[in-house]
Backbone bond lengths (Angstrom), bond angles and torsions (degrees), N, CA, C in turn:
res aa  C-N    CA-C-N  psi(-1)  N-CA   C-N-CA  omega(-1)  CA-C   N-CA-C  phi
1 M - - - 1.376 - - 1.578 111.59 -
2 T 1.253 118.38 116.18 1.547 117.20 177.37 1.454 111.57 -67.37
3 L 1.318 114.15 169.76 1.523 118.09 174.34 1.521 112.38 -64.56
4 A 1.201 114.41 -36.14 1.528 114.92 178.49 1.547 111.47 -67.11
5 E 1.343 114.69 -38.46 1.426 118.27 178.98 1.511 110.33 -69.32
6 M 1.350 114.86 -33.30 1.499 115.96 179.01 1.388 109.48 -69.37
7 N 1.335 120.79 -39.13 1.392 125.70 -176.26 1.625 108.95 -62.83
8 L 1.383 112.76 -47.66 1.391 115.46 176.92 1.587 118.65 -61.77
9 Q 1.347 111.76 -37.02 1.414 122.36 177.37 1.494 107.46 -67.67
10 F 1.207 120.12 -39.82 1.506 120.33 177.57 1.531 110.97 -61.90
11 D 1.327 113.14 -47.56 1.496 118.95 -176.21 1.419 109.40 -63.31
12 R 1.290 122.97 -44.50 1.487 128.28 175.45 1.503 111.45 -56.59
13 K 1.318 119.90 -57.23 1.521 121.39 176.82 1.513 115.53 -60.78
14 Y 1.409 109.37 -40.98 1.527 112.15 177.61 1.593 112.14 -57.63
15 N 1.284 116.80 -44.04 1.409 119.63 177.71 1.442 117.59 -66.59
16 Q 1.422 115.34 -26.22 1.333 122.38 177.28 1.594 112.97 -71.07
17 V 1.317 109.75 -42.84 1.490 109.61 -173.07 1.600 105.92 -76.70
18 F 1.230 123.10 -13.12 1.468 122.14 174.80 1.606 110.43 -104.77
19 D 1.268 113.00 11.85 1.457 117.40 176.58 1.577 112.10 60.00
20 N 1.311 115.22 43.80 1.430 123.69 -179.45 1.523 114.42 62.95
21 S 1.268 117.80 20.47 1.519 121.32 173.73 1.545 110.73 -125.53
22 A 1.197 113.48 37.75 1.541 121.33 -169.98 1.588 103.15 -67.91
23 P 1.353 116.95 146.25 1.354 122.59 173.46 1.487 109.15 -74.63
24 S 1.329 122.05 158.38 1.412 122.25 -177.90 1.419 117.37 -66.58
25 I 1.269 117.11 145.78 1.515 123.17 176.12 1.482 111.43 -143.26
26 N 1.351 112.56 138.59 1.482 113.28 -175.53 1.525 111.40 -103.40
27 M 1.372 113.52 178.52 1.483 114.90 -169.14 1.566 110.40 -72.65
28 I 1.377 118.18 -26.14 1.428 117.39 173.72 1.515 114.49 -62.68
29 E 1.306 111.71 -44.39 1.572 114.24 179.44 1.390 109.22 -68.19
30 K 1.273 123.15 -44.56 1.516 126.28 176.27 1.579 110.79 -47.52
31 S 1.441 108.61 -49.86 1.476 112.59 -175.23 1.487 109.83 -62.02
32 M 1.368 117.78 -42.39 1.499 123.54 -175.07 1.659 106.59 -64.93
33 F 1.309 115.65 -43.68 1.527 112.64 174.57 1.358 119.68 -65.45
34 L 1.431 119.72 -29.57 1.427 126.29 -177.71 1.611 104.08 -77.50
35 T 1.336 118.62 -35.77 1.429 117.98 177.94 1.570 111.50 -71.18
36 E 1.251 115.67 -42.82 1.490 115.62 173.77 1.420 114.11 -60.74
37 A 1.256 117.98 -41.71 1.558 121.08 177.94 1.595 111.50 -64.26
38 A 1.307 117.17 -37.27 1.479 113.90 176.44 1.463 114.48 -71.82
39 E 1.411 116.98 -30.53 1.510 121.54 175.99 1.555 107.92 -68.95
40 D 1.270 118.04 -37.24 1.526 118.56 -179.43 1.474 109.52 -69.85
41 I 1.342 119.74 -35.65 1.410 121.72 177.50 1.458 116.53 -63.82
42 V 1.455 109.48 -39.37 1.551 115.59 178.87 1.484 111.21 -71.61
43 K 1.423 118.27 -30.31 1.433 118.93 173.98 1.477 111.57 -66.20
44 A 1.230 118.87 -50.34 1.463 125.15 176.57 1.555 113.56 -50.57
45 A 1.378 109.89 -47.14 1.527 117.22 -178.62 1.532 106.61 -63.34
46 Y 1.262 121.78 -38.84 1.372 125.02 -176.20 1.492 109.22 -64.12
47 D 1.324 120.49 -40.32 1.461 126.01 176.10 1.554 111.57 -63.09
48 Q 1.323 115.17 -29.02 1.510 119.58 -178.41 1.477 115.28 -103.78
49 T 1.260 118.67 7.62 1.499 120.58 -167.19 1.551 111.59 -64.74
50 E 1.227 124.02 -25.27 1.411 119.69 -174.93 1.505 114.26 -88.12
51 K 1.449 114.39 -7.32 1.522 109.14 -175.15 1.564 106.42 -136.66
52 N 1.449 120.16 13.21 1.441 121.75 -172.61 1.499 103.98 -137.14
53 E 1.276 115.30 123.14 1.366 125.38 -177.55 1.608 109.33 -74.34
54 K 1.311 118.49 -34.89 1.463 122.44 175.56 1.551 109.46 -65.09
55 A 1.364 113.09 -37.35 1.467 115.16 -178.25 1.531 111.64 -69.68
56 R 1.357 118.24 -35.26 1.394 119.61 174.36 1.496 115.97 -72.24
57 E 1.288 117.43 -21.99 1.565 122.66 169.01 1.464 112.74 -69.62
58 I 1.379 116.06 -43.64 1.382 122.57 174.90 1.507 114.57 -57.79
59 L 1.296 120.01 -43.13 1.338 122.74 179.43 1.549 118.97 -80.66
60 R 1.448 112.74 -12.16 1.410 114.70 -169.79 1.563 113.34 -53.86
61 N 1.313 117.08 -45.85 1.440 125.31 -177.09 1.498 114.99 -68.84
62 L 1.409 110.59 -10.84 1.522 114.98 -175.55 1.579 110.65 -108.54
63 T 1.315 110.80 -3.22 1.553 115.14 -175.19 1.478 115.26 -83.04
64 V 1.379 121.61 120.78 1.422 120.59 -174.82 1.564 107.64 -134.94
65 S 1.316 108.51 145.75 1.538 116.10 173.44 1.537 107.30 -109.87
66 S 1.352 112.96 142.25 1.487 118.08 -179.00 1.477 109.27 -141.86
67 K 1.289 120.39 131.49 1.441 121.52 -178.92 1.669 100.53 -105.74
68 I 1.261 118.95 122.42 1.510 125.78 -176.68 1.515 104.82 -109.74
69 T 1.337 111.92 125.33 1.446 123.51 177.50 1.565 111.77 -85.87
70 Y 1.268 118.26 132.59 1.526 120.08 -178.58 1.488 106.76 -62.31
71 K 1.548 107.77 137.90 1.481 114.33 174.72 1.531 104.21 -129.07
72 A 1.409 107.89 124.45 1.470 117.57 -177.01 1.453 113.29 -64.04
73 D 1.353 116.33 -34.40 1.425 118.47 -179.90 1.604 118.56 -63.67
74 L 1.324 110.20 -42.83 1.514 120.97 167.38 1.544 111.62 -51.46
75 N 1.428 111.58 -54.45 1.404 116.75 -178.17 1.656 113.93 -60.73
76 A 1.326 113.54 -34.93 1.465 111.78 173.59 1.505 116.96 -70.56
77 S 1.320 114.26 -37.11 1.463 119.64 179.75 1.510 116.54 -68.54
78 L 1.278 114.37 -15.03 1.603 120.50 171.57 1.391 117.36 -109.22
79 A 1.284 116.21 18.22 1.525 124.08 179.99 1.602 108.95 -57.62
80 G 1.227 116.68 -31.20 1.499 122.55 -176.79 1.570 116.66 -73.20
81 I 1.359 117.04 -15.41 1.360 118.97 173.28 1.562 116.27 -117.33
82 R 1.366 111.08 18.39 1.497 119.26 -176.98 1.622 108.51 -74.02
83 F 1.327 112.52 138.84 1.502 116.20 176.43 1.472 109.53 -96.60
84 N 1.314 118.87 -24.24 1.527 117.74 -173.20 1.627 104.96 -136.71
85 L 1.332 110.65 136.20 1.524 115.14 -177.11 1.485 110.44 -64.83
86 K 1.299 117.18 -26.69 1.588 119.90 179.87 1.579 114.14 -82.26
87 S 1.304 111.62 -6.41 1.570 113.03 -173.33 1.419 115.03 -72.34
88 K 1.277 119.77 162.55 1.443 125.04 167.79 1.612 109.69 -134.54
89 F 1.364 112.04 151.99 1.322 117.54 -175.09 1.553 114.61 -103.13
90 F 1.349 119.88 141.92 1.520 123.89 176.04 1.366 107.32 -130.16
91 E 1.292 118.41 145.53 1.461 125.55 -177.80 1.561 109.07 -107.80
92 L 1.331 121.67 116.68 1.390 124.30 179.30 1.459 110.30 -80.47
93 P 1.414 117.26 153.69 1.449 117.87 172.92 1.526 111.69 -58.34
94 S 1.357 109.98 141.96 1.413 119.98 -175.50 1.600 113.74 -52.09
95 E 1.356 109.27 -30.34 1.525 116.13 179.69 1.359 119.22 -74.18
96 A 1.316 118.20 -10.01 1.510 128.88 -176.58 1.582 111.08 -60.01
97 W 1.214 122.74 127.37 1.511 120.54 -176.33 1.519 109.45 -115.07
98 F 1.477 109.50 -67.07 1.460 114.63 179.14 1.597 107.49 -117.55
99 V 1.316 118.07 134.92 1.419 122.43 -178.03 1.621 106.81 -93.21
100 L 1.324 114.55 129.68 1.453 123.36 -179.78 1.485 111.39 -91.33
101 S 1.242 117.10 -51.41 1.476 124.83 -179.09 1.520 110.36 -152.05
102 E 1.273 114.60 156.36 1.405 125.02 178.61 1.517 117.23 -154.86
103 Y 1.466 110.69 150.93 1.556 115.82 -172.44 1.524 102.50 -150.15
104 I 1.348 111.66 153.28 1.420 115.97 166.44 1.542 110.80 -114.01
105 N 1.202 116.70 150.14 1.583 126.13 178.73 1.616 104.95 51.53
106 D 1.325 113.85 43.60 1.446 119.02 171.44 1.488 121.32 73.83
107 E 1.433 113.85 -17.84 1.494 112.49 -168.68 1.475 114.64 -144.05
108 I 1.399 115.81 -19.30 1.485 123.32 -175.22 1.530 110.99 -86.21
109 P 1.349 118.27 115.18 1.437 116.51 -177.97 1.528 116.30 -67.55
110 V 1.271 116.60 143.27 1.420 123.84 177.68 1.547 108.59 -105.65
111 I 1.399 112.32 130.96 1.480 117.00 -176.95 1.484 109.93 -110.21
112 P 1.354 118.09 123.71 1.495 121.47 177.68 1.581 106.07 -63.75
113 T 1.305 109.57 131.36 1.505 115.11 -174.88 1.555 110.80 -131.81
114 P 1.278 116.33 118.86 1.563 120.57 -179.86 1.563 103.80 -67.21
115 I 1.366 112.71 152.06 1.497 118.62 177.83 1.476 113.32 -55.67
116 D 1.346 119.21 -41.09 1.535 117.85 -178.24 1.552 110.64 -68.11
117 E 1.246 116.99 -29.55 1.441 119.12 174.62 1.524 112.32 -71.53
118 Y 1.281 115.68 -38.88 1.405 121.14 178.92 1.637 110.25 -62.40
119 N 1.413 111.99 -45.21 1.490 116.45 176.15 1.504 114.40 -59.65
120 R 1.428 115.14 -38.36 1.485 119.82 -177.80 1.545 109.09 -69.37
121 N 1.273 118.15 -40.25 1.489 125.05 -167.33 1.486 122.64 -101.28
122 N 1.427 109.17 -12.88 1.401 112.85 -173.58 1.517 117.12 -54.49
123 K 1.317 117.58 -28.94 1.454 117.03 -175.85 1.594 109.03 -106.20
124 N 1.334 118.87 12.60 1.362 120.65 -177.31 1.507 103.60 -94.11
125 P 1.338 122.11 120.80 1.419 122.83 -177.07 1.434 114.70 -70.97
126 F 1.324 120.83 -20.29 1.411 128.02 175.25 1.435 120.31 -77.26
127 K 1.391 113.92 -24.43 1.452 120.89 -175.16 1.469 114.88 -115.96
128 K 1.370 120.35 -28.52 1.430 125.78 -176.59 1.616 104.95 -64.57
129 P 1.383 113.00 165.80 1.399 121.36 -179.69 1.574 108.55 -60.06
130 N 1.374 115.89 146.55 1.446 124.63 173.85 1.539 112.01 -142.14
131 V 1.243 118.06 -167.02 1.540 119.66 -177.29 1.514 113.86 -62.33
132 N 1.349 115.58 -12.18 1.491 116.79 -174.82 1.509 109.79 -110.88
133 K 1.358 122.86 -3.47 1.418 119.38 176.84 1.557 109.83 -155.06
134 A 1.255 116.99 161.39 1.452 122.58 178.04 1.563 106.85 -131.58
135 W 1.323 111.12 161.33 1.484 119.04 173.24 1.522 112.13 -109.77
136 R 1.230 110.63 147.11 1.545 114.05 175.14 1.578 107.72 -121.38
137 L 1.307 112.85 129.58 1.512 121.37 175.94 1.588 108.82 -109.91
138 D 1.246 115.61 131.84 1.446 121.35 174.44 1.548 106.37 -83.94
139 V 1.372 118.25 121.05 1.400 125.33 177.67 1.365 111.62 -128.69
140 A 1.399 113.01 153.14 1.502 120.77 -178.02 1.522 111.68 -96.18
141 D 1.358 114.10 118.89 1.489 112.09 172.52 1.557 104.72 -97.73
142 T 1.274 113.26 92.84 1.449 120.51 -176.39 1.464 117.39 -70.73
143 A 1.386 115.68 -18.92 1.386 118.87 -179.49 1.580 112.10 -76.93
144 T 1.214 120.72 -34.87 1.403 125.51 179.41 1.444 117.68 -120.92
145 N 1.315 120.55 -10.54 1.437 127.97 174.25 1.574 104.66 69.63
146 K 1.270 125.58 25.15 1.381 125.43 176.42 1.495 115.18 -71.39
147 N 1.317 120.92 144.39 1.393 125.10 -179.97 1.598 113.05 -78.94
148 V 1.374 115.34 81.94 1.504 115.80 -166.11 1.466 108.29 -108.63
149 R 1.326 117.61 156.95 1.526 126.85 171.45 1.550 111.41 -127.55
150 E 1.303 112.04 133.10 1.477 113.01 173.50 1.565 109.62 -97.46
151 I 1.316 114.42 119.08 1.378 122.21 -178.72 1.637 113.34 -103.14
152 I 1.276 114.31 122.44 1.504 121.41 178.84 1.477 112.90 -105.58
153 Y 1.324 119.76 119.81 1.398 128.24 -175.67 1.466 111.39 -144.94
154 D 1.376 115.45 143.00 1.487 120.06 175.33 1.474 110.28 -85.13
155 G 1.253 121.45 69.44 1.514 124.32 179.62 1.476 109.43 158.86
156 D 1.281 119.98 -174.77 1.509 124.24 179.11 1.407 117.58 -75.37
157 I 1.219 118.46 143.55 1.547 123.96 177.22 1.505 109.17 -118.69
158 S 1.333 118.87 120.23 1.371 120.22 176.73 1.513 114.30 -106.08
159 T 1.360 119.26 -31.43 1.449 124.60 179.70 1.535 109.89 -142.84
160 Y 1.287 115.33 154.65 1.412 123.52 -179.38 1.632 103.12 -132.65
161 T 1.314 112.11 112.48 1.506 120.91 -174.09 1.572 107.51 -102.70
162 V 1.281 121.11 116.72 1.461 123.70 177.83 1.492 110.83 -123.62
163 R 1.378 111.92 139.41 1.500 120.33 174.96 1.608 101.27 -109.71
164 Y 1.280 113.95 127.43 1.487 118.12 -174.39 1.494 112.00 -141.47
165 I 1.330 115.55 159.48 1.464 124.37 171.10 1.661 102.12 -90.78
166 K 1.379 109.51 124.30 1.509 108.92 171.39 1.551 113.07 -92.36
167 K 1.234 113.53 159.56 1.471 121.01 -178.50 1.466 113.01 -66.39
168 P 1.373 121.92 127.57 1.474 120.33 -176.45 1.438 112.45 -62.60
169 L 1.274 118.95 155.88 1.427 127.88 177.15 1.542 104.18 -64.35
170 P 1.321 114.45 143.73 1.554 115.34 167.00 1.436 112.53 -64.75
171 I 1.441 115.50 157.89 1.401 117.04 173.40 1.507 104.79 -106.12
172 I 1.358 113.56 117.62 1.457 119.25 -179.05 1.610 106.32 -123.05
173 L 1.284 111.65 114.28 1.355 121.85 -170.96 1.603 113.91 -68.84
174 E 1.326 110.57 -33.41 1.507 114.36 173.27 1.584 107.41 -154.60
175 D 1.246 117.48 161.10 1.489 123.36 -176.35 1.474 106.75 -50.75
176 L 1.361 119.09 131.83 1.410 123.99 176.54 1.555 118.38 -78.20
177 P 1.315 121.12 138.52 1.374 118.25 -174.25 1.592 114.91 -80.41
178 E 1.234 115.92 178.85 1.503 125.80 164.31 1.443 110.95 -89.53
179 I 1.248 118.00 138.62 1.508 122.66 174.06 1.573 108.35 -128.18
180 S 1.309 109.58 118.75 1.557 117.34 -178.43 1.454 109.22 55.50
181 G 1.302 115.83 41.60 1.493 118.49 171.38 1.525 114.90 84.86
182 E 1.311 116.81 -2.57 1.525 127.25 -178.43 1.644 110.35 -109.90
183 Q 1.348 114.46 129.20 1.396 118.01 -176.78 1.637 106.89 -80.75
184 L 1.274 112.00 125.96 1.499 115.16 176.66 1.552 105.87 -74.84
185 T 1.305 114.30 142.54 1.505 122.59 178.08 1.609 108.91 -134.81
186 I 1.334 115.51 154.91 1.437 118.55 162.26 1.466 105.73 -126.75
187 N 1.323 110.60 122.60 1.546 121.61 -177.28 1.574 109.41 51.07
188 G 1.340 112.01 42.08 1.424 118.91 172.54 1.582 118.96 86.04
189 L 1.343 114.03 -6.53 1.510 122.62 -176.53 1.549 108.06 -109.09
190 S 1.305 115.59 150.81 1.480 120.45 178.52 1.553 113.10 -131.37
191 V 1.270 111.50 -3.76 1.600 114.33 -178.12 1.477 108.43 -99.27
192 Q 1.342 116.26 161.24 1.431 122.83 176.24 1.525 108.69 -58.93
193 T 1.487 111.74 125.22 1.389 120.01 -171.69 1.546 109.25 -136.93
194 S 1.381 117.98 130.25 1.381 121.81 173.77 1.533 111.40 -85.55
195 T 1.313 116.57 162.26 1.417 119.48 172.91 1.410 115.25 -75.75
196 N 1.402 116.56 152.35 1.454 118.88 -177.49 1.467 108.19 -112.59
197 L 1.408 115.38 20.04 1.461 121.03 173.52 1.553 108.00 -87.93
198 S 1.365 113.64 157.19 1.401 125.57 179.35 1.592 104.16 -55.72
199 S 1.441 110.79 150.12 1.385 119.14 -176.68 1.633 104.41 -76.14
200 L 1.324 116.55 -6.83 1.440 121.17 175.63 1.512 113.35 -61.57
201 V 1.248 116.01 -26.64 1.437 121.83 -177.14 1.512 119.10 -115.93
202 H 1.383 113.26 10.73 1.452 116.19 178.61 1.579 117.15 -58.81
203 N 1.297 105.92 -47.48 1.452 111.64 174.01 1.613 120.20 -62.08
204 D 1.360 110.12 -32.92 1.422 116.96 171.43 1.499 109.90 -65.12
205 I 1.239 120.11 -42.14 1.527 122.67 -178.76 1.438 107.28 -56.60
206 V 1.394 118.08 -51.37 1.471 125.31 -171.42 1.688 106.13 -63.74
207 E 1.412 113.63 -41.05 1.499 115.76 -178.23 1.454 109.76 -58.95
208 L 1.562 112.35 -50.89 1.432 117.75 -171.71 1.620 107.72 -66.42
209 A 1.312 118.88 -40.04 1.405 120.89 -179.59 1.581 113.89 -61.97
210 V 1.321 118.99 -36.46 1.353 126.50 172.80 1.547 112.28 -59.80
211 Q 1.353 112.55 -42.89 1.510 118.52 -178.72 1.503 108.45 -69.50
212 K 1.249 115.92 -36.93 1.553 123.58 178.79 1.506 107.67 -59.05
213 A 1.326 113.08 -49.23 1.430 120.67 -175.06 1.505 111.28 -63.80
214 K 1.355 114.49 -39.74 1.412 120.96 -178.25 1.557 112.42 -69.92
215 L 1.389 115.51 -37.50 1.394 121.30 176.41 1.424 110.44 -69.22
216 D 1.327 122.86 -36.83 1.447 126.17 178.96 1.463 108.34 -66.66
217 F 1.412 120.44 -47.92 1.458 115.86 177.19 1.507 115.37 -59.92
218 E 1.356 119.68 -37.54 1.433 125.53 -177.45 1.489 109.92 -66.36
219 E 1.302 113.15 -40.73 1.624 116.16 -176.58 1.461 108.56 -76.24
220 N 1.329 120.08 -29.60 1.453 122.38 -178.47 1.603 104.80 -72.82
221 N 1.299 116.33 -38.03 1.506 122.80 -174.63 1.570 101.27 -65.44
222 I 1.314 120.97 -50.66 1.382 123.14 -176.61 1.489 112.91 -60.42
223 S 1.291 114.55 -39.45 1.475 122.78 -178.66 1.599 109.95 -63.19
224 N 1.339 110.97 -43.69 1.494 119.97 177.87 1.528 110.09 -63.46
225 R 1.359 118.60 -44.77 1.427 120.78 -176.65 1.567 106.52 -61.49
226 V 1.329 112.01 -45.07 1.587 112.99 -175.54 1.519 110.36 -62.13
227 Q 1.352 116.52 -38.54 1.421 122.13 -179.12 1.517 111.15 -65.97
228 L 1.252 119.52 -30.85 1.479 125.86 -178.17 1.652 110.45 -77.63
229 K 1.396 115.48 -20.61 1.398 113.23 -174.36 1.599 112.17 -77.54
């Protein structure tokens, strides 16, 4: 479905849900609702990916593998947020959204580990990382907002390979304008942008976007009525 077709389909369904008395909606608002709908559909597909063929098809265009080489300067710069003296830091691509699988040195599995579990098992020789497995801690690099992972392993780490779901492109029906000298963006983009999701879900995106627009209008109406009382 092209952007023009998506726009027409949105207008048709939007008028239907309001019985042809729909409140006005501009291209910016439609683009935002379509983008939110696409993201919600990807999140739902991620939750179903192991048992649903349609979910796997939705995610196919968004699934990426990346091999990240260890960088000593990054490791040194993040020493202040380190949990373990043996750990090494790796920066994921900014587009990475959900991690599907991860390995170090091409073959050793990395296990996502919550901080409380790390604290419980770090000194347990039967559960802590060894030559056959590594732990991954999610840490916040508040200084730069980089998407970093702390990998703990009983040995050297040369590469960190991660397979992930990237965030879908925003759906922008037409170039976004500047307002008061500031460029409007949706997820960092301002130019007309088509979805990179499978055509299998284009109608689903429009349906969900229309429902979001309807709900937003109804909630705003209720809020306005409450304020007037």
